MDTraj code that builds the backbone (N, CA, C; nanometers):
import mdtraj as md
import numpy as np

residues = "MET THR LYS PHE THR PHE TYR ILE LEU ILE ILE ILE LEU ILE ILE TYR ILE ALA SER PRO LEU ASP LEU HIS PRO LEU ILE PHE ASP ASP LEU ILE ALA SER GLY VAL LEU TYR TYR ILE TRP GLN LYS PHE THR LYS GLN LYS GLY GLN ARG ASN TYR TYR SER ARG GLY ARG SER GLN THR ASN THR LYS ALA LYS PRO TYR SER GLU MET SER LEU GLU GLU ALA HIS ARG ARG LEU HIS VAL ARG SER ASP ALA PRO TRP GLU GLU VAL GLN LYS ALA TYR LYS GLU ARG MET ALA LYS SER HIS PRO ASP LYS VAL SER HIS LEU SER GLU GLU LEU GLN LYS LYS ALA LYS ASP LEU THR LEU GLU ILE ASN LYS ALA TYR ASN ILE ILE LYS SER TYR LYS LYS GLY".split()
xyz = np.array([
    [1.7082, -2.1636, -1.6165],
    [1.7057, -2.2727, -1.7114],
    [1.5614, -2.3222, -1.7222],
    [1.5132, -2.3316, -1.8431],
    [1.3769, -2.3794, -1.8638],
    [1.3723, -2.5313, -1.8535],
    [1.2520, -2.5832, -1.8378],
    [1.2353, -2.7285, -1.8293],
    [1.2817, -2.7961, -1.9576],
    [1.2497, -2.7344, -2.0696],
    [1.2862, -2.7915, -2.1988],
    [1.4382, -2.8039, -2.2113],
    [1.5096, -2.6968, -2.1799],
    [1.6555, -2.6988, -2.1861],
    [1.7119, -2.8031, -2.0907],
    [1.6553, -2.8081, -1.9720],
    [1.7005, -2.9053, -1.8728],
    [1.6857, -3.0476, -1.9247],
    [1.5698, -3.0798, -1.9785],
    [1.5466, -3.2161, -2.0269],
    [1.6352, -3.2503, -2.1472],
    [1.6584, -3.1550, -2.2356],
    [1.7469, -3.1785, -2.3501],
    [1.8891, -3.2087, -2.3014],
    [1.9390, -3.1289, -2.2074],
    [2.0729, -3.1537, -2.1535],
    [2.0820, -3.2897, -2.0858],
    [1.9808, -3.3254, -2.0111],
    [1.9793, -3.4551, -1.9425],
    [1.9828, -3.5690, -2.0446],
    [1.9017, -3.5586, -2.1470],
    [1.8964, -3.6640, -2.2494],
    [2.0306, -3.6772, -2.3209],
    [2.0904, -3.5642, -2.3595],
    [2.2201, -3.5678, -2.4285],
    [2.3271, -3.6308, -2.3394],
    [2.3308, -3.5912, -2.2127],
    [2.4319, -3.6470, -2.1229],
    [2.4110, -3.7959, -2.0979],
    [2.2879, -3.8392, -2.0839],
    [2.2608, -3.9818, -2.0620],
    [2.3002, -4.0629, -2.1852],
    [2.2682, -4.0121, -2.3036],
    [2.3071, -4.0821, -2.4272],
    [2.4594, -4.0895, -2.4378],
    [2.5276, -3.9803, -2.4061],
    [2.6739, -3.9793, -2.4136],
    [2.7354, -4.0784, -2.3150],
    [2.6822, -4.0807, -2.1928],
    [2.7358, -4.1723, -2.0916],
    [2.7114, -4.3175, -2.1316],
    [2.5944, -4.3466, -2.1874],
    [2.5594, -4.4845, -2.2234],
    [2.6271, -4.5308, -2.3523],
    [2.6693, -4.4387, -2.4371],
    [2.7281, -4.4786, -2.5664],
    [2.8706, -4.5314, -2.5476],
    [2.9146, -4.6189, -2.6378],
    [3.0516, -4.6725, -2.6282],
    [3.1569, -4.5754, -2.6815],
    [3.1144, -4.4636, -2.7419],
    [3.2095, -4.3676, -2.7974],
    [3.2693, -4.2806, -2.6872],
    [3.3978, -4.2539, -2.6972],
    [3.4661, -4.1645, -2.6050],
    [3.5420, -4.0607, -2.6859],
    [3.5415, -3.9363, -2.6385],
    [3.6188, -3.8324, -2.7056],
    [3.7681, -3.8541, -2.6831],
    [3.8045, -3.8858, -2.5609],
    [3.9440, -3.9135, -2.5262],
    [3.9481, -4.0460, -2.4518],
    [4.0067, -4.1489, -2.5117],
    [4.0050, -4.2822, -2.4503],
    [4.0749, -4.2896, -2.3150],
    [4.1739, -4.2046, -2.2905],
    [4.2486, -4.2138, -2.1655],
    [4.1889, -4.1295, -2.0526],
    [4.0895, -4.0510, -2.0834],
    [4.0275, -3.9645, -1.9821],
    [3.8933, -4.0255, -1.9432],
    [3.8630, -4.0167, -1.8182],
    [3.7365, -4.0709, -1.7684],
    [3.6237, -3.9709, -1.7958],
    [3.5949, -3.9517, -1.9224],
    [3.4948, -3.8520, -1.9590],
    [3.3535, -3.8940, -1.9194],
    [3.3291, -4.0236, -1.9062],
    [3.1969, -4.0665, -1.8596],
    [3.1746, -4.0229, -1.7147],
    [3.2793, -4.0291, -1.6349],
    [3.2681, -3.9825, -1.4963],
    [3.2468, -3.8316, -1.4914],
    [3.3171, -3.7600, -1.5780],
    [3.2998, -3.6145, -1.5843],
    [3.1576, -3.5808, -1.6286],
    [3.1085, -3.6506, -1.7303],
    [2.9716, -3.6275, -1.7772],
    [2.8712, -3.6613, -1.6672],
    [2.8985, -3.7654, -1.5891],
    [2.8094, -3.8001, -1.4776],
    [2.8087, -3.6895, -1.3729],
    [2.9258, -3.6317, -1.3468],
    [2.9341, -3.5200, -1.2528],
    [2.8572, -3.3990, -1.3017],
    [2.8704, -3.3684, -1.4301],
    [2.7955, -3.2570, -1.4892],
    [2.6458, -3.2838, -1.4810],
    [2.6056, -3.4068, -1.5088],
    [2.4649, -3.4452, -1.5005],
    [2.4118, -3.4246, -1.3589],
    [2.4877, -3.4681, -1.2604],
    [2.4470, -3.4518, -1.1204],
    [2.4364, -3.3038, -1.0836],
    [2.5340, -3.2231, -1.1266],
    [2.5329, -3.0801, -1.0975],
    [2.4102, -3.0115, -1.1578],
    [2.3814, -3.0404, -1.2822],
    [2.2655, -2.9797, -1.3487],
    [2.1366, -3.0211, -1.2788],
    [2.1274, -3.1478, -1.2424],
    [2.0073, -3.1976, -1.1741],
    [1.9875, -3.1251, -1.0410],
    [2.0942, -3.1101, -0.9629],
    [2.0845, -3.0420, -0.8337],
    [2.0463, -2.8952, -0.8511],
    [2.1063, -2.8289, -0.9470],
    [2.0778, -2.6879, -0.9719],
    [1.9317, -2.6683, -1.0127],
    [1.8820, -2.7557, -1.0986],
    [1.7440, -2.7436, -1.1448],
    [1.6455, -2.7679, -1.0309],
    [1.6680, -2.8705, -0.9500],
    [1.5747, -2.8990, -0.8403],
    [1.5800, -2.7893, -0.7344],
    [1.6960, -2.7288, -0.7145],
    [1.7071, -2.6187, -0.6193],
    [1.6273, -2.4980, -0.6688],
    [1.6393, -2.4651, -0.7974],
    [1.5636, -2.3538, -0.8549],
    [1.4143, -2.3803, -0.8461],
    [1.3751, -2.5032, -0.8718],
    [1.2339, -2.5392, -0.8656],
    [1.1813, -2.5236, -0.7234],
    [1.2597, -2.5641, -0.6259],
    [1.2200, -2.5494, -0.4862],
    [1.2065, -2.4036, -0.4465],
    [1.2977, -2.3187, -0.4936],
    [1.2897, -2.1766, -0.4633],
    [1.1669, -2.1141, -0.5274],
    [1.1352, -2.1541, -0.6504],
    [1.0152, -2.1014, -0.7158],
    [0.8911, -2.1390, -0.6370],
    [0.8840, -2.2632, -0.5904],
    [0.7687, -2.3065, -0.5118],
    [0.7604, -2.2309, -0.3808],
    [0.8748, -2.2042, -0.3187],
    [0.8763, -2.1326, -0.1916],
    [0.8221, -1.9914, -0.2096],
    [0.8687, -1.9218, -0.3132],
    [0.8238, -1.7851, -0.3339],
    [0.6777, -1.7783, -0.3762],
    [0.6314, -1.8696, -0.4573],
    [0.4908, -1.8666, -0.4969],
    [0.4018, -1.9006, -0.3784],
    [0.4478, -1.9899, -0.2902],
    [0.3710, -2.0235, -0.1708],
    [0.3653, -1.9022, -0.0784],
    [0.4753, -1.8277, -0.0686],
    [0.4778, -1.7085, 0.0154],
    [0.3834, -1.6019, -0.0355],
    [0.3764, -1.5852, -0.1681],
    [0.2849, -1.4869, -0.2252],
    [0.1407, -1.5234, -0.1985],
    [0.1067, -1.6505, -0.2094],
    [-0.0319, -1.6899, -0.1877],
    [-0.0699, -1.6745, -0.0417],
    [0.0248, -1.6920, 0.0503],
    [-0.0065, -1.6746, 0.1909],
    [-0.0248, -1.5277, 0.2248],
    [0.0514, -1.4387, 0.1618],
    [0.0361, -1.2979, 0.1923],
    [-0.0981, -1.2466, 0.1418],
    [-0.1536, -1.3087, 0.0400],
    [-0.2835, -1.2662, -0.0097],
    [-0.3955, -1.3035, 0.0858],
    [-0.3758, -1.4049, 0.1698],
    [-0.4805, -1.4483, 0.2607],
    [-0.4698, -1.3835, 0.3973],
    [-0.3728, -1.2976, 0.4167],
    [-0.3569, -1.2332, 0.5468],
    [-0.4697, -1.1339, 0.5704],
    [-0.4727, -1.0837, 0.6913],
    [-0.5788, -0.9916, 0.7303],
    [-0.5627, -0.8570, 0.6592],
    [-0.6572, -0.7675, 0.6881],
    [-0.6602, -0.6387, 0.6205],
    [-0.5325, -0.5582, 0.6451],
    [-0.4892, -0.4791, 0.5466],
    [-0.3726, -0.3945, 0.5679],
    [-0.4043, -0.2815, 0.6653],
    [-0.2996, -0.2117, 0.7085],
    [-0.3151, -0.1049, 0.8073],
    [-0.4207, -0.0030, 0.7673],
    [-0.4196, 0.0352, 0.6426],
    [-0.5088, 0.1424, 0.5995],
    [-0.6560, 0.1044, 0.6117],
    [-0.6875, -0.0262, 0.6110],
    [-0.8271, -0.0669, 0.6194],
    [-0.8744, -0.0859, 0.7630],
    [-0.7837, -0.0889, 0.8605],
    [-0.8233, -0.1040, 0.9994],
    [-0.8268, 0.0348, 1.0622],
    [-0.9397, 0.0700, 1.1190],
    [-0.9521, 0.2021, 1.1788],
    [-0.8861, 0.2044, 1.3163],
    [-0.8664, 0.3238, 1.3672],
    [-0.8061, 0.3398, 1.4992],
    [-0.8973, 0.2819, 1.6073],
    [-1.0273, 0.3020, 1.5909],
    [-1.1222, 0.2477, 1.6892],
    [-1.1189, 0.0950, 1.6894],
    [-1.1116, 0.0372, 1.5693],
    [-1.1051, -0.1082, 1.5588],
    [-0.9754, -0.1605, 1.6202],
    [-0.8672, -0.0881, 1.6023],
    [-0.7394, -0.1280, 1.6616],
    [-0.7481, -0.1273, 1.8138],
    [-0.8141, -0.0264, 1.8690],
    [-0.8331, -0.0227, 2.0147],
    [-0.9187, -0.1401, 2.0617],
    [-1.0214, -0.1733, 1.9849],
    [-1.1065, -0.2879, 2.0225],
    [-1.0270, -0.4179, 2.0190],
    [-0.9387, -0.4333, 1.9198],
    [-0.8594, -0.5566, 1.9095],
    [-0.7694, -0.5760, 2.0304],
    [-0.7204, -0.4662, 2.0849],
    [-0.6327, -0.4757, 2.2023],
    [-0.7102, -0.4646, 2.3334],
    [-0.8404, -0.4462, 2.3247],
    [-0.9267, -0.4347, 2.4431],
    [-0.8836, -0.3188, 2.5332],
    [-0.8614, -0.2018, 2.4723],
    [-0.8294, -0.0811, 2.5485],
    [-0.9227, 0.0309, 2.5045],
    [-0.9382, 0.1297, 2.5912],
    [-1.0196, 0.2470, 2.5576],
    [-0.9461, 0.3317, 2.4535],
    [-1.0205, 0.4111, 2.3800],
    [-0.9576, 0.4937, 2.2764],
    [-0.8745, 0.6063, 2.3372],
    [-0.9029, 0.6435, 2.4619],
    [-0.8239, 0.7482, 2.5270],
    [-0.7196, 0.6905, 2.6235],
    [-0.6900, 0.5633, 2.6096],
    [-0.5938, 0.4975, 2.6993],
    [-0.4533, 0.5509, 2.6752],
    [-0.3750, 0.5668, 2.7830],
    [-0.2360, 0.6113, 2.7652],
    [-0.1514, 0.5029, 2.6976],
    [-0.0386, 0.5454, 2.6446],
    [0.0479, 0.4548, 2.5694],
    [0.0939, 0.3363, 2.6541],
    [0.1215, 0.3573, 2.7815],
    [0.1671, 0.2492, 2.8692],
    [0.0595, 0.1418, 2.8828],
    [-0.0663, 0.1825, 2.8894],
    [-0.1763, 0.0861, 2.8988],
    [-0.1898, 0.0061, 2.7684],
    [-0.1689, 0.0727, 2.6564],
    [-0.1733, 0.0043, 2.5266],
    [-0.0623, -0.1003, 2.5197],
    [0.0577, -0.0624, 2.5629],
    [0.1697, -0.1567, 2.5624],
    [0.1411, -0.2766, 2.6524],
    [0.0849, -0.2516, 2.7689],
    [0.0539, -0.3596, 2.8628],
    [-0.0506, -0.4536, 2.8032],
    [-0.1540, -0.3968, 2.7419],
    [-0.2588, -0.4789, 2.6798],
    [-0.2016, -0.5601, 2.5639],
    [-0.1128, -0.4978, 2.4870],
    [-0.0492, -0.5684, 2.3748],
    [0.0302, -0.6886, 2.4251],
    [0.1089, -0.6674, 2.5278],
    [0.1906, -0.7767, 2.5820],
    [0.1034, -0.8886, 2.6377],
    [-0.0056, -0.8531, 2.7052],
    [-0.0960, -0.9550, 2.7601],
    [-0.1620, -1.0356, 2.6483],
    [-0.2102, -0.9662, 2.5454],
    [-0.2763, -1.0357, 2.4341],
    [-0.1779, -1.1250, 2.3585],
    [-0.0559, -1.0766, 2.3395],
    [0.0447, -1.1573, 2.2708],
    [0.0830, -1.2792, 2.3537],
    [0.0895, -1.2633, 2.4845],
    [0.1242, -1.3761, 2.5712],
    [0.0181, -1.4857, 2.5631],
    [-0.1067, -1.4471, 2.5451],
    [-0.2157, -1.5454, 2.5393],
    [-0.2309, -1.6090, 2.4016],
    [-0.2044, -1.5332, 2.2970],
    [-0.2379, -1.5828, 2.1630],
    [-0.1175, -1.6121, 2.0748],
    [0.0008, -1.6121, 2.1296],
    [0.1194, -1.6357, 2.0466],
    [0.1181, -1.7782, 1.9918],
    [0.1550, -1.7976, 1.8641],
    [0.1526, -1.9316, 1.8032],
    [0.2399, -2.0344, 1.8756],
    [0.3460, -1.9905, 1.9411],
    [0.4307, -2.0847, 2.0145],
    [0.3566, -2.1473, 2.1321],
    [0.2572, -2.0796, 2.1832],
    [0.1801, -2.1325, 2.2965],
    [0.0928, -2.2504, 2.2552],
    [0.0561, -2.2571, 2.1269],
    [-0.0322, -2.3650, 2.0799],
    [0.0388, -2.4576, 1.9815],
    [0.1697, -2.4615, 1.9871],
    [0.2449, -2.5433, 1.8913],
    [0.2171, -2.6923, 1.9072],
    [0.1686, -2.7338, 2.0233],
    [0.1386, -2.8752, 2.0458],
    [-0.0032, -2.9116, 2.0021],
    [-0.0830, -2.8138, 1.9631],
    [-0.2213, -2.8384, 1.9221],
    [-0.2305, -2.8563, 1.7708],
    [-0.3521, -2.8686, 1.7213],
    [-0.3731, -2.8954, 1.5784],
    [-0.3270, -2.7777, 1.4920],
    [-0.3076, -2.8068, 1.3636],
    [-0.2630, -2.7031, 1.2704],
    [-0.3677, -2.5935, 1.2542],
    [-0.4932, -2.6305, 1.2637],
    [-0.6002, -2.5312, 1.2505],
    [-0.5918, -2.4281, 1.3633],
    [-0.5710, -2.4753, 1.4854],
    [-0.5587, -2.3831, 1.5982],
    [-0.4305, -2.3009, 1.5881],
    [-0.3255, -2.3604, 1.5365],
    [-0.2014, -2.2860, 1.5166],
    [-0.2215, -2.1750, 1.4143],
    [-0.2970, -2.2041, 1.3081],
    [-0.3244, -2.1023, 1.2059],
    [-0.4091, -1.9894, 1.2643],
    [-0.5094, -2.0254, 1.3451],
    [-0.5921, -1.9223, 1.4086],
    [-0.5084, -1.8345, 1.5006],
    [-0.4180, -1.8969, 1.5763],
    [-0.3312, -1.8200, 1.6656],
    [-0.2400, -1.7276, 1.5855],
    [-0.1904, -1.7758, 1.4733],
    [-0.1037, -1.6930, 1.3888],
    [-0.1812, -1.5737, 1.3327],
    [-0.3034, -1.5989, 1.2849],
    [-0.3859, -1.4901, 1.2317],
    [-0.4190, -1.3879, 1.3401],
    [-0.4515, -1.4373, 1.4591],
    [-0.4827, -1.3473, 1.5701],
    [-0.3603, -1.2643, 1.6073],
    [-0.2443, -1.3263, 1.6070],
    [-0.1205, -1.2543, 1.6371],
    [-0.0943, -1.1459, 1.5329],
    [-0.1192, -1.1762, 1.4067],
    [-0.1024, -1.0749, 1.3016],
    [-0.1980, -0.9576, 1.3225],
    [-0.3215, -0.9891, 1.3585],
    [-0.4197, -0.8830, 1.3839],
    [-0.3777, -0.7964, 1.5025],
    [-0.3295, -0.8597, 1.6079],
    [-0.2856, -0.7851, 1.7263],
    [-0.1672, -0.6958, 1.6909],
    [-0.0737, -0.7481, 1.6141],
    [0.0416, -0.6675, 1.5719],
    [-0.0013, -0.5487, 1.4870],
    [-0.0951, -0.5706, 1.3966],
    [-0.1440, -0.4604, 1.3130],
    [-0.2111, -0.3540, 1.3984],
    [-0.2949, -0.3986, 1.4901],
    [-0.3637, -0.3038, 1.5776],
    [-0.2627, -0.2237, 1.6588],
    [-0.1647, -0.2909, 1.7134],
    [-0.0614, -0.2240, 1.7932],
    [0.0139, -0.1221, 1.7085],
    [0.0503, -0.1590, 1.5872],
    [0.1251, -0.0672, 1.5004],
    [0.0414, 0.0529, 1.4580],
    [-0.0876, 0.0333, 1.4385],
    [-0.1749, 0.1463, 1.4040],
    [-0.1827, 0.2436, 1.5201],
    [-0.2069, 0.1903, 1.6396],
    [-0.2151, 0.2773, 1.7577],
    [-0.0812, 0.3467, 1.7800],
    [0.0262, 0.2741, 1.7612],
    [0.1608, 0.3301, 1.7792],
    [0.1846, 0.4452, 1.6820],
    [0.1418, 0.4286, 1.5572],
    [0.1629, 0.5355, 1.4588],
    [0.0827, 0.6606, 1.4942],
    [-0.0343, 0.6440, 1.5550],
    [-0.1139, 0.7598, 1.5947],
    [-0.0607, 0.8233, 1.7227],
    [-0.0189, 0.7416, 1.8179],
    [0.0273, 0.7951, 1.9465],
    [0.1666, 0.8566, 1.9347],
    [0.2554, 0.7899, 1.8612],
    [0.3944, 0.8364, 1.8515],
    [0.4135, 0.9332, 1.7356],
    [0.3307, 0.9209, 1.6334],
    [0.3483, 1.0020, 1.5129],
    [0.2780, 1.1293, 1.5233],
])
top = md.Topology()
chain = top.add_chain()
for i, resn in enumerate(residues, 1):
    res = top.add_residue(resn, chain, resSeq=i)
    for name in ("N", "CA", "C"):
        top.add_atom(name, md.element.get_by_symbol(name[0]), res)
traj = md.Trajectory(xyz[None], top)
């Protein structure tokens, strides 16, 4: 439903509710019109909230770190602080240690800026781990 359609429906329903004319004198049509008005209002605000949620999600994904293809294998090893010839078990151990230190839940009591940095660092660590995993397991 577009904004224009929404506003036209709202105006028509408000005029109908406020007018002394009734289609059926014995039926509480003003109450029915009020219910329809409330339903339309709720539906429109819900759609608007969903649109804002999805557009906010898109803008956040654009600010994330580099995709897998742009991070080299050597850079992934550096992010996890392991040698390039390290066995898979050592990579897993380093990943778990880095995640334990930089997980956003660990800094949830601190400022939003530090929480954002922790989230970005966690994303980088996950990307590095997945790149190494694709090379070691694939």
